[in-house]
Chimera marker file (.cmm) of the C-alpha trace (Angstrom):
<marker_set name="trace">
<marker id="1" x="-50.507" y="-33.239" z="7.926" r="1" g="1" b="0" radius="0.5"/>
<marker id="2" x="-47.095" y="-32.433" z="6.506" r="1" g="1" b="0" radius="0.5"/>
<marker id="3" x="-45.863" y="-28.883" z="6.175" r="1" g="1" b="0" radius="0.5"/>
<marker id="4" x="-44.119" y="-28.067" z="2.953" r="1" g="1" b="0" radius="0.5"/>
<marker id="5" x="-41.462" y="-25.557" z="3.957" r="1" g="1" b="0" radius="0.5"/>
<marker id="6" x="-39.070" y="-24.253" z="1.363" r="1" g="1" b="0" radius="0.5"/>
<marker id="7" x="-35.512" y="-25.285" z="2.051" r="1" g="1" b="0" radius="0.5"/>
<marker id="8" x="-33.454" y="-22.545" z="3.725" r="1" g="1" b="0" radius="0.5"/>
<marker id="9" x="-30.259" y="-23.298" z="1.807" r="1" g="1" b="0" radius="0.5"/>
<marker id="10" x="-31.436" y="-21.293" z="-1.232" r="1" g="1" b="0" radius="0.5"/>
<marker id="11" x="-30.712" y="-18.029" z="0.545" r="1" g="1" b="0" radius="0.5"/>
<marker id="12" x="-27.241" y="-18.994" z="1.665" r="1" g="1" b="0" radius="0.5"/>
<marker id="13" x="-26.393" y="-20.323" z="-1.791" r="1" g="1" b="0" radius="0.5"/>
<marker id="14" x="-27.567" y="-17.038" z="-3.300" r="1" g="1" b="0" radius="0.5"/>
<marker id="15" x="-25.443" y="-15.056" z="-0.857" r="1" g="1" b="0" radius="0.5"/>
<marker id="16" x="-22.423" y="-17.266" z="-1.499" r="1" g="1" b="0" radius="0.5"/>
<marker id="17" x="-22.876" y="-16.784" z="-5.242" r="1" g="1" b="0" radius="0.5"/>
<marker id="18" x="-23.106" y="-13.010" z="-4.846" r="1" g="1" b="0" radius="0.5"/>
<marker id="19" x="-20.011" y="-12.892" z="-2.621" r="1" g="1" b="0" radius="0.5"/>
<marker id="20" x="-18.116" y="-15.145" z="-5.008" r="1" g="1" b="0" radius="0.5"/>
<marker id="21" x="-19.026" y="-12.950" z="-7.947" r="1" g="1" b="0" radius="0.5"/>
<marker id="22" x="-18.123" y="-9.720" z="-6.102" r="1" g="1" b="0" radius="0.5"/>
<marker id="23" x="-14.788" y="-11.066" z="-4.931" r="1" g="1" b="0" radius="0.5"/>
<marker id="24" x="-14.005" y="-12.497" z="-8.367" r="1" g="1" b="0" radius="0.5"/>
<marker id="25" x="-14.988" y="-9.460" z="-10.439" r="1" g="1" b="0" radius="0.5"/>
<marker id="26" x="-14.634" y="-6.723" z="-7.839" r="1" g="1" b="0" radius="0.5"/>
<marker id="27" x="-16.967" y="-4.010" z="-6.674" r="1" g="1" b="0" radius="0.5"/>
<marker id="28" x="-16.179" y="-0.302" z="-6.705" r="1" g="1" b="0" radius="0.5"/>
<marker id="29" x="-18.074" y="2.268" z="-4.694" r="1" g="1" b="0" radius="0.5"/>
<marker id="30" x="-17.124" y="5.898" z="-5.352" r="1" g="1" b="0" radius="0.5"/>
<marker id="31" x="-18.404" y="9.121" z="-3.898" r="1" g="1" b="0" radius="0.5"/>
<marker id="32" x="-17.498" y="12.763" z="-3.392" r="1" g="1" b="0" radius="0.5"/>
<marker id="33" x="-18.459" y="14.999" z="-0.503" r="1" g="1" b="0" radius="0.5"/>
<marker id="34" x="-18.152" y="18.725" z="-1.107" r="1" g="1" b="0" radius="0.5"/>
<marker id="35" x="-18.695" y="21.434" z="1.471" r="1" g="1" b="0" radius="0.5"/>
<marker id="36" x="-19.321" y="24.892" z="0.056" r="1" g="1" b="0" radius="0.5"/>
<marker id="37" x="-20.277" y="28.236" z="1.515" r="1" g="1" b="0" radius="0.5"/>
<marker id="38" x="-21.584" y="31.013" z="-0.762" r="1" g="1" b="0" radius="0.5"/>
<marker id="39" x="-20.460" y="29.033" z="-3.806" r="1" g="1" b="0" radius="0.5"/>
<marker id="40" x="-16.892" y="28.791" z="-2.440" r="1" g="1" b="0" radius="0.5"/>
<marker id="41" x="-15.718" y="25.231" z="-2.092" r="1" g="1" b="0" radius="0.5"/>
<marker id="42" x="-14.224" y="24.799" z="1.357" r="1" g="1" b="0" radius="0.5"/>
<marker id="43" x="-13.650" y="21.068" z="1.552" r="1" g="1" b="0" radius="0.5"/>
<marker id="44" x="-13.703" y="18.105" z="-0.801" r="1" g="1" b="0" radius="0.5"/>
<marker id="45" x="-13.519" y="14.530" z="0.400" r="1" g="1" b="0" radius="0.5"/>
<marker id="46" x="-13.203" y="11.765" z="-2.158" r="1" g="1" b="0" radius="0.5"/>
<marker id="47" x="-14.117" y="8.293" z="-1.041" r="1" g="1" b="0" radius="0.5"/>
<marker id="48" x="-13.247" y="5.213" z="-3.089" r="1" g="1" b="0" radius="0.5"/>
<marker id="49" x="-13.913" y="1.681" z="-1.920" r="1" g="1" b="0" radius="0.5"/>
<marker id="50" x="-12.810" y="-1.411" z="-3.789" r="1" g="1" b="0" radius="0.5"/>
<marker id="51" x="-14.001" y="-4.818" z="-2.643" r="1" g="1" b="0" radius="0.5"/>
<marker id="52" x="-12.322" y="-7.791" z="-4.305" r="1" g="1" b="0" radius="0.5"/>
<marker id="53" x="-10.214" y="-10.835" z="-3.528" r="1" g="1" b="0" radius="0.5"/>
<marker id="54" x="-6.478" y="-10.558" z="-2.894" r="1" g="1" b="0" radius="0.5"/>
<marker id="55" x="-5.790" y="-12.438" z="-6.126" r="1" g="1" b="0" radius="0.5"/>
<marker id="56" x="-7.888" y="-9.969" z="-8.109" r="1" g="1" b="0" radius="0.5"/>
<marker id="57" x="-6.228" y="-7.003" z="-6.377" r="1" g="1" b="0" radius="0.5"/>
<marker id="58" x="-2.780" y="-8.335" z="-7.283" r="1" g="1" b="0" radius="0.5"/>
<marker id="59" x="-3.946" y="-8.971" z="-10.826" r="1" g="1" b="0" radius="0.5"/>
<marker id="60" x="-4.986" y="-5.338" z="-11.287" r="1" g="1" b="0" radius="0.5"/>
<marker id="61" x="-1.861" y="-3.997" z="-9.547" r="1" g="1" b="0" radius="0.5"/>
<marker id="62" x="-3.303" y="-3.015" z="-6.182" r="1" g="1" b="0" radius="0.5"/>
<marker id="63" x="-0.968" y="-5.006" z="-3.950" r="1" g="1" b="0" radius="0.5"/>
<marker id="64" x="0.190" y="-2.073" z="-1.818" r="1" g="1" b="0" radius="0.5"/>
<marker id="65" x="0.004" y="-4.114" z="1.387" r="1" g="1" b="0" radius="0.5"/>
<marker id="66" x="3.034" y="-6.139" z="0.261" r="1" g="1" b="0" radius="0.5"/>
<marker id="67" x="5.281" y="-3.072" z="0.411" r="1" g="1" b="0" radius="0.5"/>
<marker id="68" x="3.820" y="-1.267" z="3.412" r="1" g="1" b="0" radius="0.5"/>
<marker id="69" x="6.242" y="-1.459" z="6.337" r="1" g="1" b="0" radius="0.5"/>
<marker id="70" x="3.443" y="-1.421" z="8.892" r="1" g="1" b="0" radius="0.5"/>
<marker id="71" x="1.495" y="-4.261" z="7.269" r="1" g="1" b="0" radius="0.5"/>
<marker id="72" x="4.286" y="-6.522" z="6.050" r="1" g="1" b="0" radius="0.5"/>
<marker id="73" x="6.448" y="-7.825" z="8.925" r="1" g="1" b="0" radius="0.5"/>
<marker id="74" x="9.257" y="-9.035" z="6.661" r="1" g="1" b="0" radius="0.5"/>
<marker id="75" x="9.539" y="-5.748" z="4.776" r="1" g="1" b="0" radius="0.5"/>
<marker id="76" x="10.764" y="-3.879" z="7.860" r="1" g="1" b="0" radius="0.5"/>
<marker id="77" x="13.647" y="-6.305" z="8.392" r="1" g="1" b="0" radius="0.5"/>
<marker id="78" x="14.523" y="-6.139" z="4.706" r="1" g="1" b="0" radius="0.5"/>
<marker id="79" x="14.486" y="-2.345" z="4.793" r="1" g="1" b="0" radius="0.5"/>
<marker id="80" x="16.773" y="-2.210" z="7.827" r="1" g="1" b="0" radius="0.5"/>
<marker id="81" x="19.219" y="-4.634" z="6.197" r="1" g="1" b="0" radius="0.5"/>
<marker id="82" x="19.118" y="-2.609" z="2.976" r="1" g="1" b="0" radius="0.5"/>
<marker id="83" x="19.815" y="0.614" z="4.900" r="1" g="1" b="0" radius="0.5"/>
<marker id="84" x="22.789" y="-0.999" z="6.636" r="1" g="1" b="0" radius="0.5"/>
<marker id="85" x="24.199" y="-2.090" z="3.261" r="1" g="1" b="0" radius="0.5"/>
<marker id="86" x="23.756" y="1.385" z="1.839" r="1" g="1" b="0" radius="0.5"/>
<marker id="87" x="25.483" y="2.962" z="4.852" r="1" g="1" b="0" radius="0.5"/>
<marker id="88" x="28.427" y="0.591" z="4.421" r="1" g="1" b="0" radius="0.5"/>
<marker id="89" x="28.665" y="1.501" z="0.723" r="1" g="1" b="0" radius="0.5"/>
<marker id="90" x="28.593" y="5.209" z="1.568" r="1" g="1" b="0" radius="0.5"/>
<marker id="91" x="31.404" y="4.785" z="4.119" r="1" g="1" b="0" radius="0.5"/>
<marker id="92" x="33.471" y="2.871" z="1.570" r="1" g="1" b="0" radius="0.5"/>
<marker id="93" x="32.937" y="5.543" z="-1.094" r="1" g="1" b="0" radius="0.5"/>
<marker id="94" x="33.827" y="8.311" z="1.360" r="1" g="1" b="0" radius="0.5"/>
<marker id="95" x="37.072" y="6.511" z="2.199" r="1" g="1" b="0" radius="0.5"/>
<marker id="96" x="37.913" y="6.162" z="-1.495" r="1" g="1" b="0" radius="0.5"/>
<marker id="97" x="37.238" y="9.844" z="-2.148" r="1" g="1" b="0" radius="0.5"/>
<marker id="98" x="39.343" y="10.804" z="0.853" r="1" g="1" b="0" radius="0.5"/>
<marker id="99" x="42.223" y="8.616" z="-0.371" r="1" g="1" b="0" radius="0.5"/>
<marker id="100" x="42.078" y="10.229" z="-3.846" r="1" g="1" b="0" radius="0.5"/>
<marker id="101" x="41.850" y="13.791" z="-2.539" r="1" g="1" b="0" radius="0.5"/>
<marker id="102" x="45.299" y="15.399" z="-2.115" r="1" g="1" b="0" radius="0.5"/>
<marker id="103" x="46.024" y="16.635" z="1.366" r="1" g="1" b="0" radius="0.5"/>
<marker id="104" x="46.667" y="20.339" z="1.613" r="1" g="1" b="0" radius="0.5"/>
<marker id="105" x="49.601" y="21.474" z="3.690" r="1" g="1" b="0" radius="0.5"/>
<marker id="106" x="48.585" y="23.771" z="6.516" r="1" g="1" b="0" radius="0.5"/>
<marker id="107" x="49.288" y="27.447" z="5.781" r="1" g="1" b="0" radius="0.5"/>
<marker id="108" x="51.948" y="29.183" z="7.791" r="1" g="1" b="0" radius="0.5"/>
<marker id="109" x="51.287" y="32.611" z="9.108" r="1" g="1" b="0" radius="0.5"/>
<marker id="110" x="53.842" y="35.298" z="8.404" r="1" g="1" b="0" radius="0.5"/>
<link id1="1" id2="2" r="1" g="1" b="0" radius="0.2"/>
<link id1="2" id2="3" r="1" g="1" b="0" radius="0.2"/>
<link id1="3" id2="4" r="1" g="1" b="0" radius="0.2"/>
<link id1="4" id2="5" r="1" g="1" b="0" radius="0.2"/>
<link id1="5" id2="6" r="1" g="1" b="0" radius="0.2"/>
<link id1="6" id2="7" r="1" g="1" b="0" radius="0.2"/>
<link id1="7" id2="8" r="1" g="1" b="0" radius="0.2"/>
<link id1="8" id2="9" r="1" g="1" b="0" radius="0.2"/>
<link id1="9" id2="10" r="1" g="1" b="0" radius="0.2"/>
<link id1="10" id2="11" r="1" g="1" b="0" radius="0.2"/>
<link id1="11" id2="12" r="1" g="1" b="0" radius="0.2"/>
<link id1="12" id2="13" r="1" g="1" b="0" radius="0.2"/>
<link id1="13" id2="14" r="1" g="1" b="0" radius="0.2"/>
<link id1="14" id2="15" r="1" g="1" b="0" radius="0.2"/>
<link id1="15" id2="16" r="1" g="1" b="0" radius="0.2"/>
<link id1="16" id2="17" r="1" g="1" b="0" radius="0.2"/>
<link id1="17" id2="18" r="1" g="1" b="0" radius="0.2"/>
<link id1="18" id2="19" r="1" g="1" b="0" radius="0.2"/>
<link id1="19" id2="20" r="1" g="1" b="0" radius="0.2"/>
<link id1="20" id2="21" r="1" g="1" b="0" radius="0.2"/>
<link id1="21" id2="22" r="1" g="1" b="0" radius="0.2"/>
<link id1="22" id2="23" r="1" g="1" b="0" radius="0.2"/>
<link id1="23" id2="24" r="1" g="1" b="0" radius="0.2"/>
<link id1="24" id2="25" r="1" g="1" b="0" radius="0.2"/>
<link id1="25" id2="26" r="1" g="1" b="0" radius="0.2"/>
<link id1="26" id2="27" r="1" g="1" b="0" radius="0.2"/>
<link id1="27" id2="28" r="1" g="1" b="0" radius="0.2"/>
<link id1="28" id2="29" r="1" g="1" b="0" radius="0.2"/>
<link id1="29" id2="30" r="1" g="1" b="0" radius="0.2"/>
<link id1="30" id2="31" r="1" g="1" b="0" radius="0.2"/>
<link id1="31" id2="32" r="1" g="1" b="0" radius="0.2"/>
<link id1="32" id2="33" r="1" g="1" b="0" radius="0.2"/>
<link id1="33" id2="34" r="1" g="1" b="0" radius="0.2"/>
<link id1="34" id2="35" r="1" g="1" b="0" radius="0.2"/>
<link id1="35" id2="36" r="1" g="1" b="0" radius="0.2"/>
<link id1="36" id2="37" r="1" g="1" b="0" radius="0.2"/>
<link id1="37" id2="38" r="1" g="1" b="0" radius="0.2"/>
<link id1="38" id2="39" r="1" g="1" b="0" radius="0.2"/>
<link id1="39" id2="40" r="1" g="1" b="0" radius="0.2"/>
<link id1="40" id2="41" r="1" g="1" b="0" radius="0.2"/>
<link id1="41" id2="42" r="1" g="1" b="0" radius="0.2"/>
<link id1="42" id2="43" r="1" g="1" b="0" radius="0.2"/>
<link id1="43" id2="44" r="1" g="1" b="0" radius="0.2"/>
<link id1="44" id2="45" r="1" g="1" b="0" radius="0.2"/>
<link id1="45" id2="46" r="1" g="1" b="0" radius="0.2"/>
<link id1="46" id2="47" r="1" g="1" b="0" radius="0.2"/>
<link id1="47" id2="48" r="1" g="1" b="0" radius="0.2"/>
<link id1="48" id2="49" r="1" g="1" b="0" radius="0.2"/>
<link id1="49" id2="50" r="1" g="1" b="0" radius="0.2"/>
<link id1="50" id2="51" r="1" g="1" b="0" radius="0.2"/>
<link id1="51" id2="52" r="1" g="1" b="0" radius="0.2"/>
<link id1="52" id2="53" r="1" g="1" b="0" radius="0.2"/>
<link id1="53" id2="54" r="1" g="1" b="0" radius="0.2"/>
<link id1="54" id2="55" r="1" g="1" b="0" radius="0.2"/>
<link id1="55" id2="56" r="1" g="1" b="0" radius="0.2"/>
<link id1="56" id2="57" r="1" g="1" b="0" radius="0.2"/>
<link id1="57" id2="58" r="1" g="1" b="0" radius="0.2"/>
<link id1="58" id2="59" r="1" g="1" b="0" radius="0.2"/>
<link id1="59" id2="60" r="1" g="1" b="0" radius="0.2"/>
<link id1="60" id2="61" r="1" g="1" b="0" radius="0.2"/>
<link id1="61" id2="62" r="1" g="1" b="0" radius="0.2"/>
<link id1="62" id2="63" r="1" g="1" b="0" radius="0.2"/>
<link id1="63" id2="64" r="1" g="1" b="0" radius="0.2"/>
<link id1="64" id2="65" r="1" g="1" b="0" radius="0.2"/>
<link id1="65" id2="66" r="1" g="1" b="0" radius="0.2"/>
<link id1="66" id2="67" r="1" g="1" b="0" radius="0.2"/>
<link id1="67" id2="68" r="1" g="1" b="0" radius="0.2"/>
<link id1="68" id2="69" r="1" g="1" b="0" radius="0.2"/>
<link id1="69" id2="70" r="1" g="1" b="0" radius="0.2"/>
<link id1="70" id2="71" r="1" g="1" b="0" radius="0.2"/>
<link id1="71" id2="72" r="1" g="1" b="0" radius="0.2"/>
<link id1="72" id2="73" r="1" g="1" b="0" radius="0.2"/>
<link id1="73" id2="74" r="1" g="1" b="0" radius="0.2"/>
<link id1="74" id2="75" r="1" g="1" b="0" radius="0.2"/>
<link id1="75" id2="76" r="1" g="1" b="0" radius="0.2"/>
<link id1="76" id2="77" r="1" g="1" b="0" radius="0.2"/>
<link id1="77" id2="78" r="1" g="1" b="0" radius="0.2"/>
<link id1="78" id2="79" r="1" g="1" b="0" radius="0.2"/>
<link id1="79" id2="80" r="1" g="1" b="0" radius="0.2"/>
<link id1="80" id2="81" r="1" g="1" b="0" radius="0.2"/>
<link id1="81" id2="82" r="1" g="1" b="0" radius="0.2"/>
<link id1="82" id2="83" r="1" g="1" b="0" radius="0.2"/>
<link id1="83" id2="84" r="1" g="1" b="0" radius="0.2"/>
<link id1="84" id2="85" r="1" g="1" b="0" radius="0.2"/>
<link id1="85" id2="86" r="1" g="1" b="0" radius="0.2"/>
<link id1="86" id2="87" r="1" g="1" b="0" radius="0.2"/>
<link id1="87" id2="88" r="1" g="1" b="0" radius="0.2"/>
<link id1="88" id2="89" r="1" g="1" b="0" radius="0.2"/>
<link id1="89" id2="90" r="1" g="1" b="0" radius="0.2"/>
<link id1="90" id2="91" r="1" g="1" b="0" radius="0.2"/>
<link id1="91" id2="92" r="1" g="1" b="0" radius="0.2"/>
<link id1="92" id2="93" r="1" g="1" b="0" radius="0.2"/>
<link id1="93" id2="94" r="1" g="1" b="0" radius="0.2"/>
<link id1="94" id2="95" r="1" g="1" b="0" radius="0.2"/>
<link id1="95" id2="96" r="1" g="1" b="0" radius="0.2"/>
<link id1="96" id2="97" r="1" g="1" b="0" radius="0.2"/>
<link id1="97" id2="98" r="1" g="1" b="0" radius="0.2"/>
<link id1="98" id2="99" r="1" g="1" b="0" radius="0.2"/>
<link id1="99" id2="100" r="1" g="1" b="0" radius="0.2"/>
<link id1="100" id2="101" r="1" g="1" b="0" radius="0.2"/>
<link id1="101" id2="102" r="1" g="1" b="0" radius="0.2"/>
<link id1="102" id2="103" r="1" g="1" b="0" radius="0.2"/>
<link id1="103" id2="104" r="1" g="1" b="0" radius="0.2"/>
<link id1="104" id2="105" r="1" g="1" b="0" radius="0.2"/>
<link id1="105" id2="106" r="1" g="1" b="0" radius="0.2"/>
<link id1="106" id2="107" r="1" g="1" b="0" radius="0.2"/>
<link id1="107" id2="108" r="1" g="1" b="0" radius="0.2"/>
<link id1="108" id2="109" r="1" g="1" b="0" radius="0.2"/>
<link id1="109" id2="110" r="1" g="1" b="0" radius="0.2"/>
</marker_set>
């Protein structure tokens, strides 16, 4: 007596398809929480959740993680180097301004 069991891979294929579709197209969940007392709004919390692939996020312009110093290890080094260059340029400009500014003779008291 053979048991005819449905194959279990149908579920996983369905889940994979759903995940693939969500990551490809994206999924947005939005909600607002408002706390009011006597019709006076005391607090509003807006919650937005976007679930998509990194490629899709970059495509729609949501690649903030590339420029966040805490998330991008190379960005911190680049920022420090850029700051050092800017400081050097400021010093050079200050020296030029100082060289172009005429020196005032000290006043003599009578």
